[in-house]
N, C-alpha and C positions, 0 to 999 in steps of 0.2 A: 137186139141182144146184146148184152154189155162185153165188151172184148177186155176190158180193161180197167181195174181198179188202183189209184195211186194216192196216196196219202202222203204229203211232205212238211214240212216244218217252213217255217218263212225262209229259211233259210236256202231251199233246196233239197234238203237231208230226206231221203227216203224213210218214212217211218212203216209203211207198209205199198210192196207191189205185188199185184197179182195181174195177171196177163192169162186171158182167158183163149186166144188164138196163138198158135205158135212164132217167137220173134228171136232171133239170133241176141245173146247176151248184150253186145255192141249196140245194139238197134233199141233194146229194152232199154239199155241206159240214156241213150239219146232221146229216147221218147218223153223219158221222163225229165227231161232237163228242156225240153222243148215244150213242153206241155207246162212244167214252174214256169217258162219264162213266158206265154201267153196270159195264163192266171196273176201272175207277178204284176203284171204292169198295167190290169185293166182296176177302176177303183170299185171299191166294198158295194157303192151305191148305183151298181147298173147289173142289168141283166147278168144272171147265171149260167147262161146258155151262150158257149159260141161254137162255130166251125173248127171240126178235128184238125189237127195239123197234120202235115204234109206226109209225113213219117207213116203215120197211124191209118189212112186211107183215105185222106182226103174230104172233099166236101161232102161226100155220103155219111160223115161219121160226125157225129156232135160231140165238143166235153162240157158235161154237163157236174160245175164243183160249187162246193160253199166253204167260206171262210169261218174258222172259231178260232178266237185267238191266234195264237200259235200255228194254227194245220189249216193246211188245202186238204177238202177230202174232193176228189175228182174221179169221175166215173166217164169212160168214153163209150159211148153206145153208138149203136149204127141209128137210121130211121125209124126204125120198129118200134123203138121203146118212147114210154112217155117221158118227156121232160119234167112232169112234175111229181109221176112217181118214182124217177129218180130222187129228185129232190127231197121226198118223203123217205125214199131209204136211206138218203143219207144222214137224214134226223134220226133216225134209228140208231144208225149207227154212232151220232153222238151222245144221243142217250149211252150205248153202251160202256161209251168212254166216261160216263158220269157214274158209272155203276160198278166199274172194271178199273182201279188204276194201278200200272205197276204190278199186277199180277195177285191184287187184292181185293176185293170186295169191300166197296166202302158204304154203299147203302141195298139195301133190299128192300126195303119199303116203298111199294111203287106211289103212294100218294106223297112222298117227301121228295123221290126223284122229279115225278110231275114237277112239283111246287117247284124246285130248284131251276128245271128250266125253262117255267115260265118267266121266273124272276129274273133268267139270265136275258132271256126274248124282252120283257120287259127293260132291261138296263142297258141291252143295245140300241133300241127302239129311243131310249129318251135321250142315248148319249151321239143318237146321228149314225151309231154305228162304230167301231174299234178304233177307226184311224182318226176320226175328229178327235179322241180323247186327250192327247197332246197338247194338242194343239189348245182345248180349250182349258187343260193346268196351266200350260203358261200363261194363259189370258190371264184366270183368277189369279195367279200369283202378282202379276204386273197390277191388276186391281185394289190389291190389298193397301188401304188405309189405314194407311200407319201413321199417329201423330210426328215421330222422328224415329230414325234407325235405332233401336236397342243397342246400348254397347256393350253390355256385359250381359250372360245367359249364364244364369245358376241353374242348377239341377241335384239337388243332393248336396255331397260334397264337391261336385265338379264346377268350375267356374272358367268359363270361355268366354276370351275377349274377342270382339268384333272388330275387325278394324273396319278406317273410315271406306267406305265400298259407294260414296256420294260421288266420285271420280269415273264411275263407270254407267251410272245411271244415263 
């Protein structure tokens, strides 16, 4: 049975909180904070299942989560739920995010939605996950082989003088 569905951003701000077991408000806030800290410290390349926190039921409960761009989708379930089934459910919720954004329907063509989801999955796979992208970008910039550093950049009527940065390299 699903005990809770939590969606929060990379900073821990809840975007969706649904509890299917009654908890006082302060306990719900503690559960959201504890869950955020549990999934935040995990690498994107490891298993998406972990033991539930101490506040929501301990070892009989599991947290099943998925991190997409800036959002964490977390389901707290008991041992009767299928982990892979819940991951599929998270994928459906993610697809809903692709269809509706900010209260507006973005796309209704199922072929286009599926194509965009597949493109996103290929991109994530080719990049080794979103967490590795910043490091690769810095590495790519460092490996740019310019014969010399440009001193002036001209864009239309705009002329930018570039300072000597060799002392920082």
